[in-house]
C-alpha positions as semicolon CSV with decimal commas, in nm:
position;residue;x (nm);y (nm);z (nm)
1;M;2,687;0,437;0,034
2;N;2,443;0,145;-0,047
3;W;2,185;0,357;-0,266
4;D;2,040;-0,028;-0,380
5;A;1,842;-0,013;-0,035
6;L;1,685;0,266;-0,030
7;L;1,589;0,208;-0,415
8;L;1,437;-0,098;-0,373
9;G;1,206;0,061;-0,086
10;A;1,100;0,321;-0,274
11;A;1,018;0,047;-0,560
12;S;0,854;-0,184;-0,312
13;F;0,644;0,125;-0,200
14;L;0,565;0,200;-0,611
15;I;0,458;-0,172;-0,643
16;I;0,241;-0,183;-0,331
17;G;0,061;0,140;-0,513
18;L;0,073;0,021;-0,824
19;F;-0,159;-0,309;-0,705
20;H;-0,378;-0,139;-0,482
21;P;-0,560;0,027;-0,770
22;L;-0,491;-0,308;-0,993
23;V;-0,708;-0,519;-0,706
24;I;-0,983;-0,296;-0,709
25;K;-1,023;-0,206;-1,064
26;G;-1,016;-0,573;-1,155
27;E;-1,226;-0,711;-0,938
28;Y;-1,514;-0,430;-1,070
29;Y;-1,505;-0,498;-1,418
30;F;-1,403;-0,885;-1,411
31;G;-1,461;-1,000;-1,049
32;K;-1,287;-1,262;-0,848
33;G;-1,234;-1,487;-1,146
34;L;-0,931;-1,293;-1,244
35;W;-0,688;-1,417;-0,985
36;P;-0,555;-1,700;-1,180
37;L;-0,379;-1,396;-1,412
38;F;-0,270;-1,295;-1,101
39;L;-0,123;-1,637;-1,013
40;A;0,037;-1,653;-1,329
41;A;0,210;-1,329;-1,322
42;G;0,306;-1,443;-0,956
43;L;0,474;-1,774;-1,053
44;V;0,626;-1,584;-1,375
45;F;0,782;-1,338;-1,209
46;G;0,944;-1,560;-0,939
47;A;1,055;-1,770;-1,204
48;A;1,232;-1,479;-1,346
49;A;1,360;-1,354;-1,006
50;L;1,551;-1,717;-0,972
51;F;1,737;-1,651;-1,296
52;C;1,783;-1,284;-1,304
53;P;2,196;-1,252;-1,250
54;W;2,117;-0,872;-1,154
55;H;2,084;-0,872;-0,777
56;F;1,861;-0,581;-0,778
57;G;1,656;-0,668;-1,066
58;A;1,614;-1,028;-0,882
59;V;1,505;-0,828;-0,565
60;L;1,220;-0,648;-0,802
61;L;1,133;-0,925;-1,001
62;A;1,095;-1,082;-0,635
63;L;0,887;-0,806;-0,547
64;L;0,648;-0,822;-0,824
65;A;0,589;-1,206;-0,783
66;F;0,500;-1,153;-0,444
67;S;0,275;-0,819;-0,492
68;S;0,080;-1,057;-0,730
69;L;0,057;-1,336;-0,535
70;W;-0,045;-1,113;-0,222
71;S;-0,302;-0,963;-0,449
72;I;-0,515;-1,309;-0,481
73;K;-0,592;-1,273;-0,153
74;E;-0,714;-0,895;-0,180
75;L;-0,915;-0,978;-0,483
76;F;-1,138;-1,225;-0,271
77;E;-1,137;-0,940;0,065
78;Q;-1,204;-0,675;-0,229
79;E;-1,539;-0,871;-0,342
80;Q;-1,615;-0,891;0,056
81;R;-1,566;-0,553;0,060
82;V;-1,806;-0,451;-0,217
83;K;-2,070;-0,687;-0,039
84;R;-2,029;-0,525;0,275
85;G;-2,090;-0,172;0,044
86;W;-1,747;-0,046;0,124
87;F;-1,684;-0,055;-0,288
88;P;-1,894;0,026;-0,545
89;A;-2,041;-0,282;-0,781
90;N;-2,046;-0,249;-1,115
91;P;-2,379;-0,262;-1,233
92;R;-2,320;-0,377;-1,603
93;R;-2,106;-0,701;-1,422
94;K;-2,346;-1,050;-1,434
95;K;-2,330;-1,190;-1,100
């Protein structure tokens, strides 16, 4: 039996679940200027996935890489959601 597929499915579910609040809280406290951090994380995780000898670990790193890169898009969309009033704006952050 191939448990790796189920474990990777669960890991992708958890990674997506982790990045969703990271984007929301990141935009709330830091604004969309946080995108270079997500870019750096995506590039680092992607490079690590290329050189990871363990297949399972390489896939996990690739999931983290692409979730980080996708979060850049979500960060800019989160800013629009805040402007529409769907999420609260941080009153202490300068605009």
